[in-house]
C-alpha atoms as one frame of an Amber mdcrd trajectory, in Angstrom:
protein
 -49.543  16.088  -4.408 -50.090  13.538  -1.677 -51.527  11.073  -4.171 -48.534
  11.561  -6.476 -46.092  10.945  -3.629 -47.998   7.782  -2.629 -47.950   6.579
  -6.224 -44.215   7.222  -6.566 -43.554   5.379  -3.339 -45.531   2.351  -4.506
 -43.615   2.300  -7.805 -40.229   2.351  -6.079 -41.304  -0.289  -3.561 -42.465
  -2.515  -6.394 -39.188  -2.038  -8.253 -37.240  -3.065  -5.153 -39.388  -6.191
  -4.876 -38.904  -7.010  -8.569 -35.129  -6.649  -8.207 -35.147  -9.055  -5.289
 -37.357 -11.603  -7.035 -36.409 -11.458 -10.668 -34.570  -9.707 -13.497 -33.627
  -6.075 -12.910 -35.998  -3.383 -13.974 -34.773  -0.436 -15.995 -34.088   2.637
 -13.946 -32.452   5.993 -14.131 -29.774   7.576 -11.960 -27.760  10.761 -12.023
 -24.489  10.570 -13.997 -25.060   6.982 -15.167 -21.853   5.293 -16.287 -21.375
   3.563 -19.560 -21.745  -0.188 -19.505 -18.224  -1.679 -19.323 -17.524  -3.910
 -22.274 -16.128  -6.559 -19.941 -19.501  -7.044 -18.258 -22.080  -9.194 -19.967
 -25.061  -7.633 -18.166 -27.847  -6.112 -20.182 -30.928  -4.161 -19.298 -34.179
  -3.806 -21.109 -35.018  -0.815 -23.259 -34.737   2.320 -21.181 -36.880   5.416
 -21.300 -35.614   8.385 -23.233 -32.907  10.286 -21.403 -31.394   7.286 -19.636
 -28.388   5.122 -20.456 -27.483   1.482 -19.866 -26.362   0.615 -16.363 -25.294
  -2.954 -15.621 -27.182  -4.678 -12.891 -25.292  -4.196  -9.640 -23.064  -1.441
 -11.000 -23.175   1.911  -9.286 -22.441   5.453 -10.205 -20.528   8.407  -8.847
 -22.724  11.400  -8.046 -21.068  14.807  -7.732 -23.011  17.892  -6.700 -20.141
  20.381  -6.675 -19.296  19.748  -3.030 -19.707  16.016  -2.392 -18.474  13.012
  -4.347 -20.650  10.023  -3.457 -20.744   6.536  -4.927 -24.258   5.137  -5.237
 -24.457   1.374  -5.462 -26.730  -0.159  -8.084 -29.185  -1.331  -5.401 -29.501
   2.087  -3.724 -33.238   2.409  -4.271 -33.554   2.721  -0.511 -32.000   6.164
  -0.805 -34.818   7.184  -3.149 -37.351   5.671  -0.788 -35.825   7.634   2.075
 -36.178  10.874   0.107 -39.834  10.031  -0.539 -40.278   9.401   3.148 -38.844
  12.818   3.971 -41.099  14.456   1.378 -44.107  12.734   2.810 -43.329  13.748
   6.378 -42.855  17.329   5.281 -46.160  17.314   3.398 -48.134  15.660   6.189
 -48.808  17.866   9.217 -49.325  14.857  11.468 -47.164  11.799  12.261 -49.995
   9.313  11.827 -48.457   7.645   8.774 -44.852   7.697   9.945 -44.864   4.100
  11.184 -45.825   2.855   7.737 -42.508   3.827   6.190 -39.427   1.705   6.745
 -36.688   3.662   5.024 -33.183   3.195   6.319 -32.116   5.529   9.122 -29.956
   8.460   8.146 -26.233   7.890   8.188 -24.593   8.514  11.515 -21.928  11.176
  11.593 -19.993   9.187  14.176 -17.093   7.755  12.212 -16.301   4.452  13.884
 -13.684   3.599  11.278 -11.716   6.737  11.957 -11.974   6.228  15.703 -10.606
   2.724  15.276  -7.963   3.984  12.897  -6.536   6.677  15.115  -6.949   5.125
  18.546  -7.991   7.402  21.398  -7.846  10.703  19.514 -10.825  12.956  20.181
 -12.026  15.916  18.100 -11.127  19.386  19.360 -12.428  22.856  18.646 -11.484
  24.616  15.418  -9.834  27.452  17.321  -7.401  25.015  18.926  -6.676  23.348
  15.577  -5.933  26.697  13.947  -3.811  27.769  16.902  -1.541  24.773  16.264
  -0.438  26.106  12.878   2.918  27.894  12.905   3.159  31.442  11.538   2.505
  31.717   7.816   6.179  32.315   6.952   7.177  29.011   8.540   4.292  27.114
   6.952   5.257  28.621   3.585   8.762  27.218   3.984   7.492  23.754   4.939
   5.097  23.691   1.998   7.875  24.667  -0.431  10.048  21.858   0.893   7.204
  19.353   0.563   6.624  20.198  -3.105  10.370  20.245  -3.909  10.209  16.789
  -5.479  13.867  16.775  -6.525  15.053  17.121  -2.915  12.252  15.825  -0.704
  13.554  12.543   0.798  10.219  10.753   1.348   8.347   9.329  -1.606   4.921
  10.984  -1.696   2.276   9.979  -4.267   1.590  12.819  -6.752  -2.103  13.056
  -5.943  -2.259  16.817  -5.371  -2.339  19.325  -8.201   0.098  21.855  -6.794
  -1.324  25.021  -8.456  -4.833  24.194  -7.248  -3.641  23.452  -3.744  -1.579
  26.640  -3.595  -4.592  28.723  -4.670  -6.624  27.163  -1.868  -3.700  27.584
   0.525  -3.548  31.313  -0.174  -7.319  31.555   0.257  -6.962  29.899   3.639
  -4.670  32.599   4.971  -7.060  35.285   3.753  -9.856  33.806   5.855  -8.940
  30.705   7.918 -12.501  30.404   9.210 -13.670  29.293   5.758 -11.309  26.303
   5.539 -13.074  22.991   6.077 -11.822  20.532   8.712 -10.846  18.034   6.008
  -8.765  20.642   4.144  -7.070  21.552   7.414  -6.376  17.849   7.900  -4.746
  17.786   4.475  -2.546  20.723   5.462  -1.537  19.065   8.730  -0.795  15.785
   6.928   1.613  17.673   4.656   3.265  19.363   7.619   3.517  16.005   9.396
   5.248  14.300   6.464   7.646  17.237   6.189   8.541  17.031   9.875   9.052
  13.280   9.575  11.419  13.908   6.675  13.351  16.406   8.791  13.535  13.987
  11.704  14.784  11.058   9.624  16.999  12.813   7.101  18.383  15.873   8.846
  16.814  18.882  10.509  17.386  22.564   9.787  18.604  24.417  12.895  15.201
  25.881  13.712  13.723  22.388  14.137  16.722  20.801  15.809  15.493  18.341
  18.423  11.794  19.109  17.980  10.938  17.699  14.542   9.829  14.332  15.940
   7.509  15.874  18.524   6.071  18.191  15.878   5.485  15.210  13.600   3.527
  13.504  16.368   1.524  16.694  17.035   0.650  17.199  13.351  -0.230  13.514
  13.053  -2.724  13.900  15.904  -4.139  17.087  14.387  -4.637  15.317  11.070
  -6.652  12.616  12.817  -8.694  15.173  14.739  -9.509  17.049  11.546 -10.625
  13.813   9.886 -12.838  13.063  12.840 -14.323  16.566  12.847 -14.896  16.517
   9.102 -16.241  12.941   9.122 -14.738  10.794   6.385 -18.213   9.413   5.600
 -19.469  12.803   4.376 -17.569  12.501   1.065 -16.045  15.967   1.318 -13.201
  17.092  -0.962  -9.687  15.938   0.000 -10.935  13.189   2.315  -9.069  10.425
   0.476  -5.985  12.573  -0.154  -5.718  13.330   3.565  -6.152   9.697   4.536
  -3.615   8.641   1.925  -0.991  11.159   3.083  -1.584  10.091   6.663  -0.928
   6.500   5.583   2.277   7.659   3.864   3.495   9.032   7.184   2.608   5.760
   8.923   4.422   3.765   6.258   7.616   5.765   6.708   7.746   5.399  10.470
  10.536   3.142  11.648   8.561   0.759  13.826   6.922  -2.446  12.698   3.335
  -1.325  12.155   2.356  -3.682   9.344  -0.905  -4.814  10.921  -2.064  -1.327
  11.841  -1.074  -0.026   8.412  -3.081  -2.775   6.725  -6.142  -1.875   8.808
  -5.625   1.804   8.030  -5.403   1.013   4.323  -8.736  -0.791   4.500 -10.353
   2.420   5.729  -8.696   4.412   2.939  -9.937   1.960   0.294 -13.490   2.091
   1.624 -13.453   5.868   1.813 -12.288   5.988  -1.817 -15.039   3.614  -2.925
 -17.585   5.648  -0.972 -16.576   8.636  -3.100 -16.572   6.693  -6.368 -12.852
   6.720  -7.121 -13.004   3.093  -8.275 -15.144   4.082 -11.264 -13.436   5.843
 -14.133 -14.370   9.546 -14.263 -15.199   9.217 -17.955 -18.617   7.993 -16.804
 -19.306  11.332 -15.129 -19.347  14.248 -17.579 -19.516  16.794 -14.759 -15.937
  15.903 -13.731 -13.373  18.146 -15.397 -10.335  16.643 -17.188  -8.063  17.881
 -14.389 -10.281  16.354 -11.709 -10.541  13.133 -13.702  -6.793  12.704 -13.955
  -6.273  13.519 -10.293  -8.922  10.960  -9.345  -7.144   8.293 -11.404  -3.885
   9.107  -9.632  -5.573   8.946  -6.250  -7.216   5.584  -6.942  -3.943   4.172
  -8.291  -2.117   5.248  -5.121  -4.844   3.752  -2.923  -4.749   0.394  -4.724
  -0.941   0.328  -4.597  -1.118   0.936  -0.865  -3.544  -1.944  -0.500  -1.293
  -4.228  -2.556   1.819  -3.276  -0.618   0.437  -3.446   2.926  -1.222  -6.790
   2.172   2.017  -8.182   0.763   4.198  -6.897   3.611   1.790  -8.052   6.294
   0.776 -11.342   4.717  -2.908 -10.365   4.676  -5.607 -10.610   1.981  -6.108
  -7.643  -0.302  -9.335  -5.717  -0.321  -9.073  -4.389  -3.875  -8.928  -7.888
  -5.425 -12.641  -8.291  -4.649 -13.661  -4.872  -6.013 -15.025  -4.196  -9.472
 -13.110  -1.203 -10.757 -12.869   0.220 -14.240 -10.704   3.201 -13.293  -7.996
   3.650 -15.898  -4.312   3.947 -15.193  -3.241   7.590 -14.863  -1.451   9.131
 -17.819   2.259   9.808 -17.793   1.947  13.601 -17.855   3.836  16.536 -16.397
   1.890  18.633 -13.933   2.408  21.705 -16.072   0.326  20.018 -18.781  -2.683
  20.065 -16.475  -4.658  23.058 -15.300  -8.171  23.896 -14.192  -8.752  25.229
 -17.713  -7.695  22.011 -19.470 -10.470  20.952 -21.829  -8.920  17.770 -23.250
  -6.179  15.678 -21.681  -3.003  15.358 -23.763  -1.863  11.850 -24.705   0.273
   9.942 -22.225   4.024  10.348 -22.681   6.264   7.270 -22.963   7.641   5.985
 -19.655  11.138   6.738 -20.894  10.229  10.391 -20.284  10.088  10.844 -16.540
   7.191  12.862 -15.145   5.694  13.262 -11.682   3.471  10.276 -12.468   6.030
   7.810 -13.882   6.919   6.367 -10.498   3.232   6.022  -9.560   2.563   4.096
 -12.778   5.472   1.644 -12.648   5.087   1.105  -8.913   1.385   0.397  -9.418
   2.149  -2.292 -11.991   4.779  -3.919  -9.766   2.609  -3.784  -6.664  -0.367
  -5.293  -8.473   1.815  -8.339  -9.096   2.965  -8.328  -5.454  -0.685  -8.145
  -4.443  -1.280 -11.395  -6.314   1.492 -12.953  -4.221  -0.367 -11.753  -1.116
  -3.604 -13.301  -2.405  -1.772 -16.568  -3.065  -0.370 -16.794   0.448  -3.732
 -15.851   1.987  -5.651 -18.517   0.092  -6.289 -21.631   2.231  -6.338 -23.739
  -0.956  -2.807 -24.371  -2.289  -2.278 -22.982  -5.759  -1.070 -25.112  -8.625
   2.530 -24.730  -9.715   1.260 -23.409 -13.030  -0.336 -20.539 -11.104   2.981
 -19.899  -9.348   4.744 -19.657 -12.689   2.046 -17.392 -14.123   2.378 -14.966
 -11.208   6.156 -15.187 -11.543   5.882 -14.069 -15.153   3.580 -11.190 -14.204
   5.988 -10.029 -11.508   9.017 -10.467 -13.752   7.430  -8.560 -16.644   6.333
  -5.721 -14.372   9.914  -5.121 -13.256  11.551  -5.749 -16.626   9.263  -3.173
 -18.229  10.523  -0.442 -15.910  12.154   2.394 -17.848  15.969   1.990 -17.804
  16.504   4.948 -15.472  14.417   3.184 -12.802  16.343  -0.116 -12.749  18.952
  -0.500 -10.046  21.313  -2.339 -12.414  21.575   0.771 -14.592  22.095   3.438
 -11.912  23.918   3.996  -8.646  23.999   6.610  -5.890  26.089   8.897  -8.103
  23.796   8.793 -11.147  22.164  12.058 -12.170  18.482  11.162 -11.931  15.373
  13.085 -13.083  13.716  15.458 -10.641  11.551  13.690  -8.121  13.413  10.385
  -8.406  16.063   9.230  -5.962  18.406   6.272  -5.896  16.785   5.173  -2.636
  13.423   4.957  -4.400  14.895   2.856  -7.196  16.625   0.602  -4.685  13.386
   0.147  -2.753  11.463  -0.930  -5.860  14.166  -3.469  -6.759  14.170  -4.813
  -3.200  10.378  -5.200  -3.238  10.630  -7.106  -6.520  13.209  -9.543  -5.131
  11.304  -9.923  -1.875   8.265 -10.827  -3.944  10.241 -13.503  -5.776  11.521
 -14.934  -2.487   8.027 -15.028  -1.032   6.491 -16.554  -4.159   9.018 -19.377
  -4.553  10.192 -20.049  -0.999   7.987 -23.112  -0.450   9.589 -24.900  -3.379
  13.203 -24.745  -2.207  13.170 -28.240  -0.768  10.919 -29.631  -3.502  13.439
 -28.383  -6.019  16.028 -30.710  -4.475  13.773 -33.716  -4.995  11.865 -32.943
  -8.175  13.456 -31.326 -11.194  10.245 -29.547 -12.182  10.761 -27.147  -9.242
  14.372 -26.259 -10.045  13.185 -22.963 -11.470  11.792 -21.899  -8.083  15.009
 -22.894  -6.311  17.076 -20.821  -8.716  14.696 -17.858  -8.682  14.451 -17.761
  -4.874  18.200 -18.116  -4.331  19.039 -15.507  -6.954  16.651 -12.967  -5.441
  17.975 -13.615  -1.923  21.512 -13.004  -3.191  20.338  -9.828  -4.943  18.850
  -8.495  -1.698  22.115  -9.105   0.181  24.032  -7.448  -2.641  21.804  -4.383
  -2.291  22.490  -4.349   1.449  25.944  -2.885   0.800  24.285   0.218  -0.672
  22.255   1.010   2.440  23.124   3.795   4.827  23.058   2.982   8.526  19.763
   4.846   8.900  18.014   2.155   6.832  18.580  -0.416   9.577  16.183   1.506
  11.807  13.342   0.396   9.545  11.680  -2.829  10.665  10.697  -3.623   7.072
  14.307  -3.386   5.879  15.561  -5.570   8.724  12.902  -8.197   8.029  13.730
  -8.269   4.330  17.489  -8.613   4.917  17.127 -11.337   7.539  14.656 -13.209
   5.344  17.180 -13.229   2.480  19.964 -14.452   4.773  17.832 -17.232   6.244
  16.841 -18.415   2.769  20.510 -18.784   1.870  21.347 -20.621   5.096  18.433
 -22.939   4.397  19.679 -23.482   0.849  23.122 -24.505   2.161  21.510 -26.953
   4.569  19.449 -28.468   1.763  22.548 -28.829  -0.403  24.281 -30.816   2.348
  21.337 -33.117   2.947  20.401 -33.604  -0.698  23.592 -33.062  -2.758  23.341
 -31.900  -6.364  26.503 -31.244  -8.346  24.656 -29.183 -10.965  23.159 -26.665
  -8.558  23.796 -22.973  -9.201  25.160 -20.697  -7.851  27.960 -22.568  -6.115
  27.922 -22.729  -2.329  31.087 -20.659  -2.082  29.281 -17.707  -3.654  26.499
 -18.003  -1.101  28.959 -18.214   1.797  30.801 -15.088   0.659  27.489 -13.210
   0.388  26.524 -14.254   3.918  29.907 -13.232   5.336  29.630  -9.790   3.729
  26.086  -9.398   5.031  27.200 -10.354   8.534  29.959  -7.738   8.390  27.446
  -5.089   7.339  25.194  -6.009  10.260  28.193  -5.604  12.547  28.767  -2.099
  11.192  25.109  -1.291  11.826  25.113  -2.408  15.469  25.258   1.152  16.726
  22.182   2.138  14.709  19.700  -0.029  16.631  19.540  -2.876  19.135  17.927
  -5.219  16.630  20.977  -4.977  14.357  23.117  -6.278  17.211  20.839  -9.303
  17.659  20.850 -10.105  13.945  24.637  -9.810  13.798  25.087 -12.189  16.733
  22.771 -14.768  15.203  24.290 -14.646  11.720  27.853 -14.695  13.042  27.038
 -17.771  15.119  25.629 -19.576  12.120  28.640 -18.626  10.021  30.951 -19.739
  12.800  29.438 -23.194  12.563  29.999 -23.237   8.823  33.642 -22.168   9.169
  34.290 -24.754  11.872  32.899 -27.528   9.727  34.370 -26.620   6.366  36.955
 -23.855   6.704  36.282 -20.199   6.047  34.868 -19.512   2.616  34.903 -23.184
   1.548  31.890 -24.793  -0.030  33.093 -28.394  -0.095  31.767 -29.771   3.192
  28.813 -28.424   5.147  27.513 -30.701   7.889  24.054 -30.580   9.484  25.748
 -29.760  12.766  27.054 -26.513  11.289  23.683 -24.802  11.194  21.050 -23.776
  13.733  17.673 -23.273  12.094  14.123 -23.513  13.428  12.998 -27.114  12.963
  16.537 -28.550  13.009  18.336 -29.897  16.080  22.079 -29.566  15.412  24.508
 -28.676  18.170  26.184 -25.279  18.165  28.125 -23.481  20.815  26.273 -20.609
  22.477  27.383 -17.024  22.201  29.425 -15.446  24.919  27.339 -13.002  26.896
  23.963 -12.836  28.540  21.929 -14.381  25.725  22.292 -17.858  24.301  22.174
 -18.468  20.584  18.596 -19.677  20.826  17.599 -16.550  22.750  19.136 -14.383
  20.067  17.323 -16.271  17.341  14.024 -15.900  19.197  14.566 -12.172  19.711
  15.834 -11.506  16.211  13.821  -9.091  14.098  12.713 -11.736  11.614   9.417
 -11.938   9.801   8.575 -15.184  11.593   5.237 -15.633   9.830   7.156 -15.938
   6.567   9.966 -17.976   8.067   7.604 -20.482   9.677   6.201 -21.220   6.235
   9.635 -22.651   5.371  10.060 -24.846   8.357   6.714 -26.111   9.647   6.468
 -29.895   9.710   9.973 -30.362   8.295  11.087 -33.977   8.458  14.190 -34.961
   6.591  13.830 -38.630   7.418  11.174 -38.937   4.746  12.263 -35.943   2.734
  11.512 -32.280   3.274   7.802 -31.563   3.450   7.884 -27.785   3.596
């Protein structure tokens, strides 16, 4: 036996050396995936019982409890197993120094500690004691799964019948529930409490929903720490993803922290093999396969969105993934007994997955905008136009019932779809267009080839301000909404300034239309002043800028706009300060603007030799 172990060790060591020095050697792994047709890699003839595996590609290994992704170079794991065998066989430690396998994985999850700050794990008994009585938890769970009435958009990554079976098992014997599953439960309770806090509380939670949200958020983190997200246990990614949903729907500006959190979620998903299509793993049931596709789609969309909103590079753009898009299926078509998945329904038929699919397509295009802005090498204008077409097609291919032009707040929408969700998708599309084309506003005044960008950017900014009239006052509490609205307004003020400095009689839309849109937006900000302090600052700044326009040209007129009528970063016109404690410049500095985006407009502007931004 000892000789056989030594021989096996020498073979594996030699194969590692050959991989490092030359072409890959054929090998065999559990649940080997099919070779993707898009990859040109090829291996030599394999022994009977193996299948082709592209060099560098990995595989997802599932043992009934864990879901672990093994990279194509993971021969060190085999070597480590040999090392353990050898130590067990040998009664002495005399040969131990001869083996240099990697140390076993630490169960200290640094990523989770970083993710959740100073949270420390606590005992199971304290975690379980935090749960309300079963009757109250039952009510919260029902509200969470009531997709037609639940006000927060939650990705459909849980199969409700399966979860409810496990939920009932939990109450029969809570001691058998894993920490990760308990984290999933607390993440659901946290999202539900956040929904109560932001959209109206039932009497029993009056005044306490926010504190309960914070408590359940902490418990979720503690469960993730106790369960260790590196152990690849069931529901790890779902719990992380729901926790990110709660973070996304908080009102404060947490773009950077959310982007970091998303990076952990993406890595956890890759660690469990979600980036590889389950068709490569025959041990995964059709139900599990479809749920995994939904989960991976929601993770990638989160990566696209947080990167776009924060102006950071995407992680998923550098990942090889062959996971297919989830099918447009109703949940009742899926069960643990499903043997073969039914074909995907057309997007015209709304299911629990329709929103996930169309949002994923839109956000993939927005992710390309994020990549563009993160690239230190300027992209060609042809690339800008190609991304524009991708973004435009993604939105135009939405089913009609998900386009804001076809519905309003009074439209009878399918279950699980709200007008707010539709409005948010449209706003993200227009924000993407503004971000993609903003750097070509000035160039469009000088070079006709960029007129398309000027028109696209201005039209999307006007569309955002038109959508502002549909927002309830509660929306102004969201930092993301405020940043988007102020960005649109500043684009239009900049456009008016450019029109004065570089006149063009053929420009569209006319300046009067832009002025009217800005005046309406300013009035809406005034109405929202009571909702948050930031709304007051934005209103003061916009009203001051409009006051300069009215003084120079008369209210609502578009005939004469002088440089002195505007106050923008990078310009030096004169404008009277506001009455009160803060000057105009102070208000502009304190305004809730996405300054990273705005600075991209203005840096190094010099109108003496033409606009350079």
